[in-house]
SERO-4910 file (N, C-alpha, C, O; in steps of 0.05 Angstrom, whole numbers):
BEGIN
 pado doro    nc1    nc2    nc3   cac1   cac2   cac3    cc1    cc2    cc3    oc1    oc2    oc3
  Unk    A    333     95     83    332     66     80    313     59     57    295     74     50
  Unk    A    317     35     47    301     26     24    272     25     31    255     32     15
  Unk    A    265     16     56    237     14     63    224     42     65    201     45     59
  Unk    A    240     62     74    229     89     76    222     99     48    201    112     44
  Unk    A    239     93     28    233    100      0    208     86     -9    192     98    -24
  Unk    A    205     61     -1    181     46     -8    156     60      2    136     63    -12
  Unk    A    157     68     27    134     82     39    129    109     26    106    116     22
  Unk    A    150    123     18    146    149      4    132    145    -23    115    160    -30
  Unk    A    140    123    -37    127    118    -62     98    110    -58     80    118    -74
  Unk    A     92     95    -37     64     89    -30     48    114    -26     25    116    -35
  Unk    A     60    134    -12     46    159     -7     42    174    -33     20    186    -37
  Unk    A     61    174    -51     59    187    -77     36    174    -93     21    188   -106
  Unk    A     35    148    -93     14    134   -107    -13    141    -96    -32    145   -112
  Unk    A    -16    142    -70    -41    150    -58    -49    178    -67    -72    183    -73
  Unk    A    -30    197    -67    -36    224    -74    -44    226   -104    -62    241   -111
  Unk    A    -31    210   -121    -38    210   -150    -66    199   -154    -81    210   -170
  Unk    A    -73    178   -139   -100    167   -141   -121    187   -132   -143    188   -143
  Unk    A   -115    202   -111   -133    223   -102   -137    245   -123   -159    254   -127
  Unk    A   -115    252   -136   -117    272   -157   -135    262   -180   -152    276   -191
  Unk    A   -130    237   -188   -146    225   -210   -176    223   -202   -193    227   -219
  Unk    A   -181    217   -177   -209    216   -167   -222    243   -170   -245    245   -179
  Unk    A   -207    265   -163   -219    292   -165   -224    299   -194   -244    312   -201
  Unk    A   -205    292   -212   -209    298   -240   -233    282   -251   -249    294   -266
  Unk    A   -236    257   -244   -259    241   -253   -285    254   -243   -306    253   -257
  Unk    A   -285    264   -219   -309    277   -208   -316    302   -224   -340    307   -230
  Unk    A   -296    317   -232   -301    341   -248   -310    333   -276   -328    346   -287
  Unk    A   -299    312   -288   -307    303   -314   -335    292   -313   -350    294   -333
  Unk    A   -343    280   -291   -370    268   -289   -392    290   -290   -415    284   -297
  Unk    A   -384    315   -284   -403    336   -285   -406    346   -314   -424    362   -320
  Unk    A   -389    337   -331   -391    343   -360   -401    317   -373   -386    298   -375
  Unk    A   -426    317   -381   -439    292   -389   -425    279   -413   -424    254   -414
  Unk    A   -413    294   -431   -399    283   -453   -379    305   -463   -381    328   -455
  Unk    A   -361    296   -481   -342    316   -491   -357    337   -507   -373    331   -524
  Unk    A   -352    363   -500   -365    385   -514   -359    383   -544   -337    377   -552
  Unk    A   -378    390   -560   -374    389   -590   -353    409   -598   -348    429   -585
  Unk    A   -341    403   -621   -322    423   -634   -338    446   -644   -361    443   -652
  Unk    A   -326    470   -645   -339    493   -656   -325    500   -682   -301    504   -683
  Unk    A   -341    502   -703   -330    508   -729   -344    533   -741   -365    541   -730
  Unk    A   -333    543   -762   -346    566   -776   -353    557   -804   -337    546   -819
  Unk    A   -378    562   -811   -387    557   -839   -395    584   -851   -407    601   -838
  Unk    A   -390    587   -877   -398    611   -891   -422    605   -908   -422    588   -925
  Unk    A   -443    619   -902   -468    616   -916   -477    643   -927   -480    663   -912
  Unk    A   -481    644   -953   -488    670   -966   -468    692   -959   -476    715   -954
  Unk    A   -443    684   -960   -421    702   -954   -421    713   -926   -408    733   -921
  Unk    A   -435    700   -908   -435    708   -880   -425    684   -862   -434    662   -866
  Unk    A   -407    690   -842   -397    668   -825   -417    661   -803   -429    679   -790
  Unk    A   -420    636   -798   -437    626   -776   -422    605   -759   -406    589   -770
  Unk    A   -427    606   -733   -415    586   -716   -433    561   -716   -458    563   -716
  Unk    A   -420    538   -715   -434    513   -713   -421    495   -692   -396    495   -690
  Unk    A   -436    479   -678   -426    457   -662   -425    433   -680   -444    427   -695
  Unk    A   -403    418   -679   -401    394   -695   -392    370   -678   -373    373   -662
  Unk    A   -405    347   -681   -398    323   -666   -405    299   -683   -418    300   -703
  Unk    A   -394    276   -674   -398    251   -688   -417    233   -672   -414    230   -648
  Unk    A   -436    221   -686   -453    200   -675   -451    176   -692   -463    174   -714
  Unk    A   -435    156   -683   -430    132   -699   -414    140   -723   -392    151   -721
  Unk    A   -424    134   -747   -410    140   -772   -418    167   -783   -408    175   -804
  Unk    A   -436    181   -770   -446    206   -780   -435    230   -765   -431    229   -741
  Unk    A   -430    252   -780   -422    277   -768   -446    296   -768   -458    300   -789
  Unk    A   -453    306   -745   -476    323   -742   -468    351   -735   -447    356   -722
  Unk    A   -485    370   -742   -479    399   -736   -504    412   -725   -527    404   -730
  Unk    A   -499    434   -710   -521    450   -700   -512    479   -701   -491    485   -691
  Unk    A   -529    496   -712   -521    524   -715   -522    538   -688   -540    534   -671
  Unk    A   -502    555   -684   -501    572   -660   -506    602   -667   -504    619   -649
  Unk    A   -512    607   -692   -518    634   -700   -494    647   -714   -473    636   -717
  Unk    A   -500    672   -722   -479    687   -737   -455    693   -719   -458    697   -695
  Unk    A   -432    695   -732   -407    700   -716   -409    728   -705   -414    748   -719
  Unk    A   -403    730   -679   -402    756   -665   -380    752   -643   -380    731   -630
  Unk    A   -363    772   -640   -341    768   -620   -351    759   -593   -367    773   -580
  Unk    A   -341    736   -584   -347    727   -557   -373    713   -553   -380    705   -531
  Unk    A   -389    710   -574   -416    699   -571   -415    669   -564   -435    658   -553
  Unk    A   -393    656   -570   -391    627   -563   -369    622   -542   -360    600   -538
  Unk    A   -362    644   -528   -340    641   -508   -346    620   -487   -328    606   -479
  Unk    A   -371    619   -478   -377    600   -456   -373    571   -466   -364    554   -451
  Unk    A   -382    566   -491   -378    539   -502   -349    533   -507   -340    510   -504
  Unk    A   -333    553   -515   -305    549   -519   -291    543   -493   -273    526   -491
  Unk    A   -300    557   -472   -288    552   -445   -294    523   -436   -277    510   -424
  Unk    A   -318    513   -441   -325    486   -434   -307    466   -449   -297    446   -437
  Unk    A   -303    471   -474   -285    454   -491   -257    454   -480   -244    433   -477
  Unk    A   -246    479   -474   -219    481   -464   -216    467   -437   -196    454   -431
  Unk    A   -236    471   -420   -236    458   -394   -235    428   -396   -219    415   -382
  Unk    A   -251    417   -414   -252    388   -418   -224    378   -428   -214    358   -418
  Unk    A   -213    392   -447   -187    384   -458   -165    386   -437   -148    368   -436
  Unk    A   -166    407   -421   -146    409   -400   -148    387   -379   -128    376   -370
  Unk    A   -173    379   -373   -177    357   -354   -167    331   -365   -155    315   -351
  Unk    A   -171    326   -391   -162    301   -404   -132    300   -404   -120    279   -398
  Unk    A   -119    323   -411    -89    324   -411    -79    319   -382    -60    304   -378
  Unk    A    -91    332   -363    -83    329   -335    -86    300   -326    -69    289   -312
  Unk    A   -109    288   -333   -114    260   -326    -93    241   -338    -83    223   -325
  Unk    A    -87    246   -364    -67    229   -377    -40    231   -363    -26    211   -360
  Unk    A    -33    256   -355     -7    260   -342     -6    245   -315     14    232   -309
  Unk    A    -28    247   -299    -29    233   -274    -29    203   -277    -16    189   -262
  Unk    A    -43    193   -297    -43    164   -302    -16    154   -310     -8    132   -302
  Unk    A     -1    170   -325     26    162   -333     44    162   -308     59    143   -304
  Unk    A     43    183   -291     58    183   -267     51    160   -249     69    148   -236
  Unk    A     25    154   -247     16    131   -230     28    105   -239     38     89   -223
  Unk    A     27    100   -266     38     75   -276     68     73   -271     78     51   -265
  Unk    A     82     96   -273    111     95   -268    117     89   -239    134     72   -233
  Unk    A    102    102   -220    106     97   -192     99     69   -184    112     57   -166
  Unk    A     78     58   -196     70     31   -189     91     10   -198     95    -10   -184
  Unk    A    104     16   -221    125     -2   -230    149     -1   -210    161    -21   -203
  Unk    A    156     24   -202    178     27   -183    171     13   -156    188     -1   -145
  Unk    A    146     16   -147    137      4   -122    139    -27   -124    148    -40   -105
  Unk    A    131    -38   -146    132    -67   -150    161    -77   -149    167    -98   -138
  Unk    A    179    -61   -161    208    -69   -160    218    -68   -131    233    -86   -123
  Unk    A    211    -48   -115    219    -47    -87    207    -70    -72    221    -83    -56
  Unk    A    181    -76    -78    168    -98    -63    183   -125    -68    187   -141    -49
  Unk    A    191   -130    -93    205   -154    -99    232   -155    -85    240   -177    -76
  Unk    A    246   -132    -85    272   -132    -71    269   -138    -42    285   -153    -30
  Unk    A    249   -125    -29    245   -130     -1    237   -159      5    246   -171     25
  Unk    A    220   -170    -12    213   -198     -8    237   -217    -12    240   -236      4
  Unk    A    253   -211    -32    277   -228    -36    296   -226    -13    309   -246     -5
  Unk    A    299   -202     -2    317   -199     21    307   -215     45    323   -228     58
  Unk    A    281   -215     49    270   -230     71    273   -260     67    278   -275     85
  Unk    A    269   -269     41    271   -298     36    299   -308     39    303   -332     44
  Unk    A    320   -291     36    347   -301     38    357   -301     67    377   -315     73
  Unk    A    344   -287     85    352   -286    112    348   -313    126    327   -325    124
  Unk    A    368   -322    141    366   -347    156    372   -340    185    390   -325    192
  Unk    A    356   -352    203    360   -347    232    348   -369    248    333   -386    238
  Unk    A    355   -369    274    345   -389    293    336   -375    318    348   -355    327
  Unk    A    314   -384    329    304   -373    355    290   -394    371    282   -415    360
  Unk    A    286   -388    396    271   -407    414    247   -392    425    248   -368    430
  Unk    A    226   -408    429    202   -397    442    198   -411    469    200   -435    471
  Unk    A    194   -395    490    191   -405    517    163   -399    528    150   -380    520
  Unk    A    154   -416    545    131   -410    563    143   -408    591    152   -428    602
  Unk    A    142   -384    602    157   -378    626    186   -386    621    198   -375    602
  Unk    A    198   -404    636    226   -412    631    228   -440    620    248   -453    622
  Unk    A    205   -450    609    205   -477    597    206   -474    566    190   -459    555
  Unk    A    225   -488    554    227   -487    525    202   -499    512    195   -522    517
  Unk    A    189   -483    495    166   -493    481    173   -502    452    163   -523    444
  Unk    A    190   -486    438    197   -493    411    224   -481    404    232   -461    415
  Unk    A    238   -495    386    263   -484    375    259   -483    344    251   -503    332
  Unk    A    263   -460    333    256   -455    305    281   -448    288    296   -430    295
  Unk    A    284   -462    266    306   -456    247    293   -448    221    278   -463    209
  Unk    A    299   -424    212    287   -413    187    308   -415    165    330   -403    167
  Unk    A    302   -429    144    319   -432    121    304   -429     96    283   -442     91
  Unk    A    313   -411     78    301   -406     53    271   -401     56    263   -382     68
  Unk    A    254   -419     45    225   -413     45    209   -428     66    185   -429     64
  Unk    A    223   -440     86    208   -455    106    221   -452    134    244   -444    136
  Unk    A    205   -460    154    215   -460    181    212   -488    192    191   -500    191
  Unk    A    234   -499    203    234   -525    215    232   -521    245    247   -506    257
  Unk    A    212   -534    258    205   -529    285    208   -554    302    197   -575    296
  Unk    A    224   -552    324    225   -574    344    206   -566    366    212   -548    382
  Unk    A    183   -579    367    163   -572    387    167   -589    412    166   -614    411
  Unk    A    173   -577    434    179   -591    459    154   -594    476    149   -615    488
  Unk    A    138   -572    478    113   -572    493     90   -573    473     90   -559    453
  Unk    A     70   -590    477     48   -593    459     22   -581    470      1   -581    457
  Unk    A     23   -570    495      0   -558    507    -10   -534    490      7   -517    483
  Unk    A    -35   -533    483    -45   -512    464    -41   -484    474    -40   -465    458
  Unk    A    -40   -480    500    -36   -453    511     -7   -445    514      0   -422    520
  Unk    A     11   -464    509     39   -459    512     55   -464    486     79   -461    485
  Unk    A     40   -470    465     53   -476    439     39   -459    418     14   -458    416
  Unk    A     54   -445    401     42   -427    381     44   -438    353     34   -426    334
  Unk    A     58   -461    349     62   -471    322     44   -496    318     42   -513    335
  Unk    A     32   -498    294     13   -520    289     26   -546    280     13   -567    281
  Unk    A     52   -545    271     65   -569    261     95   -565    263    105   -545    272
  Unk    A    109   -586    254    139   -585    256    152   -572    232    176   -568    232
  Unk    A    136   -565    212    147   -551    189    125   -534    177    103   -543    171
  Unk    A    132   -508    172    112   -489    161    127   -472    141    152   -470    141
  Unk    A    112   -459    123    125   -441    104    134   -415    118    125   -408    140
  Unk    A    152   -401    105    161   -376    117    138   -356    118    137   -340    137
  Unk    A    121   -356     98     98   -338     98     80   -344    122     71   -325    135
  Unk    A     75   -370    128     59   -377    151     72   -369    176     59   -360    195
  Unk    A     98   -372    178    113   -363    201    110   -334    206    106   -325    228
  Unk    A    112   -318    184    109   -289    187     81   -281    198     79   -262    213
  Unk    A     61   -296    190     34   -291    200     33   -296    230     22   -281    245
  Unk    A     45   -319    239     45   -326    267     61   -305    283     52   -297    304
  Unk    A     84   -297    272    100   -277    286     85   -250    289     87   -237    309
  Unk    A     70   -243    268     56   -217    268     35   -217    290     28   -196    301
  Unk    A     24   -240    297      5   -242    319     17   -235    346      3   -229    365
  Unk    A     44   -236    347     58   -229    372     68   -200    371     83   -191    389
  Unk    A     59   -185    351     67   -157    348     42   -139    351     20   -148    352
  Unk    A     48   -113    353     26    -93    352     14    -92    324     27    -99    305
  Unk    A    -11    -82    323    -25    -80    297    -10    -61    278     -5    -38    285
  Unk    A     -4    -71    254     11    -54    235     -6    -30    226      6    -11    216
  Unk    A    -33    -31    229    -50     -9    220    -57     11    242    -73     29    238
  Unk    A    -44      8    265    -48     28    286    -40     56    277    -20     59    262
  Unk    A    -55     77    284    -48    104    276    -20    112    285     -7    128    272
  Unk    A    -11    101    308     15    109    319     36     87    313     57     86    327
  Unk    A     32     71    292     51     49    287     79     59    281     98     48    291
  Unk    A     81     81    265    108     91    259    122    101    284    146     98    287
  Unk    A    107    114    303    119    124    327    129    100    344    150    102    357
  Unk    A    113     78    345    122     55    360    147     43    348    166     36    363
  Unk    A    148     41    322    171     30    308    196     47    315    217     36    321
  Unk    A    193     74    314    216     91    320    225     87    349    249     89    355
  Unk    A    206     83    367    213     80    395    230     55    401    244     54    421
  Unk    A    228     35    383    244     11    387    266      9    366    278    -12    362
  Unk    A    272     32    353    295     33    335    290     21    307    310     13    295
  Unk    A    266     21    298    260     10    271    247     30    254    234     49    263
  Unk    A    249     27    227    236     45    209    217     30    190    203     42    174
  Unk    A    215      3    193    197    -12    177    184    -34    194    195    -43    214
  Unk    A    160    -42    185    144    -62    200    152    -90    190    141    -99    169
  Unk    A    170   -103    203    177   -131    198    174   -146    224    189   -141    243
  Unk    A    155   -165    225    150   -179    250    175   -191    264    178   -188    288
  Unk    A    193   -203    249    216   -215    261    234   -194    274    245   -199    296
  Unk    A    237   -171    262    253   -150    274    239   -138    299    253   -131    318
  Unk    A    213   -136    298    198   -126    321    202   -145    345    207   -136    367
  Unk    A    199   -171    339    201   -191    361    229   -192    372    233   -198    395
  Unk    A    249   -187    355    277   -187    365    280   -166    387    297   -168    405
  Unk    A    264   -144    385    266   -123    405    246   -126    428    252   -119    451
  Unk    A    222   -137    422    202   -139    443    201   -167    455    188   -171    476
  Unk    A    215   -186    443    214   -214    451    186   -227    449    181   -248    461
  Unk    A    169   -213    434    142   -224    429    125   -227    453    107   -243    454
  Unk    A    131   -211    474    115   -214    499     88   -202    496     83   -184    480
  Unk    A     69   -212    513     41   -203    512     31   -204    541     39   -220    557
  Unk    A     11   -186    546     -2   -187    572    -21   -211    575    -30   -217    597
  Unk    A    -26   -225    552    -46   -246    552    -35   -273    560    -50   -292    565
  Unk    A     -8   -276    559      3   -303    565     32   -300    575     42   -278    580
  Unk    A     46   -323    578     73   -323    588     93   -332    567    115   -342    573
  Unk    A     85   -329    541    103   -337    519    122   -314    513    115   -291    513
  Unk    A    147   -322    507    167   -302    498    188   -315    481    190   -340    480
  Unk    A    204   -299    467    224   -309    447    252   -302    457    257   -281    468
  Unk    A    270   -321    452    299   -316    457    314   -322    431    311   -343    419
  Unk    A    330   -303    423    347   -306    399    375   -314    407    384   -310    430
  Unk    A    389   -325    388    416   -336    393    434   -314    405    436   -292    395
  Unk    A    448   -322    426    467   -304    439    456   -288    462    470   -274    476
  Unk    A    429   -290    466    416   -275    488    417   -291    514    408   -314    515
  Unk    A    428   -279    535    429   -291    561    407   -279    579    413   -262    596
  Unk    A    383   -287    574    360   -276    588    341   -298    597    342   -320    587
  Unk    A    325   -291    616    304   -309    627    277   -295    626    275   -272    620
  Unk    A    256   -311    632    229   -300    632    227   -275    649    213   -256    642
  Unk    A    240   -276    672    238   -253    691    249   -227    679    242   -206    688
  Unk    A    266   -230    659    278   -206    647    260   -193    626    263   -169    620
  Unk    A    241   -208    614    226   -197    592    195   -197    595    182   -180    583
  Unk    A    184   -215    611    155   -217    613    144   -191    626    155   -180    644
  Unk    A    121   -183    615    107   -159    626     85   -168    645     74   -151    659
  Unk    A     80   -193    647     60   -204    664     74   -219    687     92   -234    682
  Unk    A     65   -215    711     77   -228    734     74   -259    732     52   -269    733
  Unk    A     96   -273    728     95   -302    723     90   -317    749     86   -342    749
  Unk    A     90   -303    771     85   -317    797     59   -308    809     51   -317    831
  Unk    A     45   -291    795     20   -281    805     -3   -300    803    -26   -294    812
***
């Protein structure tokens, strides 16, 4: 499903960021880019020099006469630095690509949610509390009960985003370690509050509020987890 691909890309982005973090830690142990190593001939004899730039000036420092392997350690430092830079650039490119793909998925998912239209009712026990019609970017609410403990909506019209926040309060925490297992147990693969509530009816041990969607022939006794007569 599209949302599963979205989650996979999120995992890939997290892994890429971890790789970049490790590379930055390794680079931090190298105080600056190692100087280039060059050979100069002086009095017909070759000598190794370190060469680097400071502002507009190029500076050099002698490493002694050329001898096989005498600057191998410095060459290895230079090679290691260059390899880390290449590796970092590759990961940064992959990260930017995955972030663009993720943003495209996010927009498609948001657009899909914004186009969905639906109607549901909210009850306190078997008393109708609200009837909600969701159209485009807003929810129109007919509030029947105004009691603060039996009514979950603050007004007769709210944005779809505000509605999603209210609905999420009737769901389990999306950051629970076992969130994916709970979703699978109710036949879902993505965390969308409206879909969760369609399956759980938004019931809670803390109150007698529950949701009924169109076509459902159910009563409080069928869905509440708390004894309504206790």
